[in-house]
N, C-alpha and C positions, 0 to 999 in steps of 0.2 A: 488719467487715462484712464476711461471704462472702454467694454466693448458693446455691443449694440445687438450682441445674442442677450439671450436670457438664460439665466441656470438655477433649473430646480433639485430644490433638495430631493422630494418627493422622485423625480424620475431617478436619479440618482439609487434613491434605496430601493425601485423595484430594481432596478437593473441589477441589484446586487453589490454593487462599486462598494459596500460598506464591510464585505466579509475580508477579511486577511487573510496569510499564513498560520500555519500550526502554531503557538506557543515556541515547540522546538526550531521553528526558522524563521527567528525574529535578527530583526539589528535594534541593538536599541537607539544608534541614534533617529528613527523614525516614532521612538516614545511618545514625541508633544504632540505624535496627528494620531494615537489611538486612543481609542475612549474607556475601552475596556478589554474579555475575553469573554465566553461564552462556549462551552462544550470543547475547551482546549483549543479554541480557535481567536485571536486577534479580532475586534474591531472596529475599522475604521471609525473615528470621526468627521463628520459625513461636514457638522458647521463648519471645520477646518475647510475639509475639502471644497465645498463651493466658495468661501471664498479667495482662496489659492485660482481655485481652478477657475474664477473670473478675471484673477490677476493676470493667468497665461494665457487666455482669448483675447486680452484688452493688447495684450503683447502683439501676438501673432495678428491681430486688425488692424492695431498701429503698423508694423513693418509689414502689412500686405499694401496697405494704401501707400506706400511708397515706392510702391514697384519693386521690392524683394522677392529672395524668392524662401522658400519651405521645404527641408527635402523631410519627407513623410520613413520612417523605420523602424517596420514591424517583424520579424521572419519567425514566430511563433505559430503554428500551425490556425490555430484561431483568429488570430490578428491578421493574416496575409489575403484574404480578397479583400478588408474590410481597406484596407490602409491602402489598395492598390485603387478601388474604389473610392474614398472617398478624397485622393491626394486629383486621379484624376476630372474628378467633381470642380475642384475646386483649382484647377488649372496647376498643379504642383508632381513635383516628382515625386519618384518613392522608391524603397529598398523593399522589397517581401516577403523573398527567397533566402538568399542570405547573405551577410555583410564583406563585400571584401575589400579586406586588410589593405589600407591607404586608399581609400577612395578618396577621402580628404585630404592627409597630410602628402599623399604621392602621387596630388590630381591628375600628373600629365601623361602619367602615365596611363593611369586608368581609362585616359582619354585618348588613348592609342587602342584599346580594348576597342572602347564603345565605335572610335572611326572603321577599325575593324569588322566589328559587327553587320555595322551600316553599309558596308562595300559586299559584305555577303550576302546580305539579304536577296537579292536576284541575283543568287547566282545561276536559275534557271534560267533566264532571260536576257542576263548580259551575256555581249558578244564575247569579253573579255574571259569569260570562264567557257567558250565556245568549242575550244581546243583541247580541252580538258581529257581524261579517261573517264570512267566511269570509277571506278574504287578513288582516283585523286576527288571529284566531286560531292564523294559520299565521306570523303575524310573533310572536308571544308563543310559540309551540309551538319556535319556532325560538333567542328568547332559553331557554327553559327549556333544553333541550338542551346551548347554550354555555356556562352553566352547571351545569350537571348534572355535565360533564364536568369542571370544572375541579375542582368543591365536593361533590360528591356523599362525600367522606370527611369531610367537619368539619359536615355536613349538621346534625347534633344537639349540635355540640362552643358551648357559651353562654360562656366566655372563655378567654382564653389558655391555651395549655398549661403543665405546668411541666417538661418538659422534649424537647426532639428528639433521634430516632433516624437519621440518616440515613445513606443507602446509601453516595454520590459526593458527598466534602465539596468538591468542585471545583464539577464541575457544579449543587450548589445550593449555590453562594457566598452567592447572595442572602439564602436562607431562613439560611444560618448566621449572617452577617452583621447581619440584624436580631434572632436568637435574643441574639446576643453585646451587642447595643445595651442590648437589656431584660435581659440579667443571666438568658438561661433557660438551664440547662448542657444541651449537649449531649454526642451521642453517638454516634462515628461510623466508618465504613468510609473509610481511610487507603488510597489505595496510593500507590507511588512518586513519584507527580507531585503528591502535593499536603502542602500543609505543616499538618501536625500538633497548631503550636503555638496557634492558635484552641480548638482542640475539647479540651472538657472531659476529655472521655471517649477517648481514640482508639484503638479498634482496629485495624491495620497487616494490609493482608490486597488480594487480589483486590477489586474491587468493580465489574470487567467478568462474569468468569466466573457464570454461574450458578448452576453449584454451590455457590458461596462465596456468592454474594449468601444463598442460598437459606438455608445452613446457618447463618450468622454472624444474618438475620435471624429467622428458627426459636429459636435460642435464647434473643435477645433476646424475643420473646411466649413463651416455656413461663415465661423468669425474671418478667416481669408477669403473667405466668399464677400464678405461685408464690403472689407480692407479692400481689396481689389476691384468692386465696382465704383468705390470712390476714386479710385487712381484713373481707373478709363474713365472717367468724368471730367479730372480736370486734364487729363494728358487731350481729350477732346475739346475743352471748352478753352486750350492753348492754343491745339492748331487752328480753332475758330477764329484765335483773335487775330493770328497770323498774316494772315492775306486781309485784317482791315487794318494792321497797323500801315503795310506796305500800301496801302492802296490812299491811307491819308498823307505819308512822306510822299507820293509821288504827284499828289495835287497841291503840293505849295513848293515855290520855289526860295532854296535854301539861301539866306544872305551871302553876300560877297566875301570870302573870308582876306582880314588883312594881308600882307605882301610878304609880311615875314613871320606870317604865323605858321604854325607844321599841320602837314594834310591828317585827319580827322583819319584816325583808323576804321577799317572796317568794324558794321557788329558781328556781333560771333552768332550762328545761328542757337536757337534755346532746345535745349533736348528733351526730350524727357527721360524719365527711371528707365533703369533695365527690368527686365521682365524675365518669367521663366514659365510655361505650360508642358504639360502633359500631352 
């Protein structure tokens, strides 16, 4: 399984993806992915990064080609805008402000908060709120702004995602833990201070530099776009075949069944895979 998205070592180098943390802030389990040290800072082996990044992109493209959902997670300041932009570009979902504890493990409760946010979106025009006093309206408006800030990226997410793409697995350790508990695969950027063992598809790289975050997140979104394009094409092809099958079936008269033969069961309608979009 290979991705159609190309990965260049030179691009990673120019983005500063090889710079890790200071030697005093490292995780020994990252040793296999460290090339050496320079000026007291660990240098990540980008040859290994390229190979692992290709595996991660192939996985993302594969699940997207099946119509599955990927949730982008990146709440650190330098990742927020990139995560939101790239997730929307590939029609996926995102968390870019704060991970709400239980978003995966307590999904039904979180979903109620999302529904409340959607109810409050039209507070100024919805007749249900017309009888409220100004103070009550202001209180509900604050509730909406609080919920919108955290949950805007999952507004239309109706079920748990099939995979996570995480920018900083140390900062987002709660999201990673919840995903592992539920068996949801995690693709994550792991810096030299991180433990790569809980990550299904680790990408050793600088998770602090904006250019490094932007490059890897863009490649992930590109892979998902490729996969979703294949899924959409397959769905269109299946939809086009259905009328032809019905027309062919209607033009022929089936032979009479024997008197003692059981009646044939009606054919089940073919259904496409589930999808998500931001």
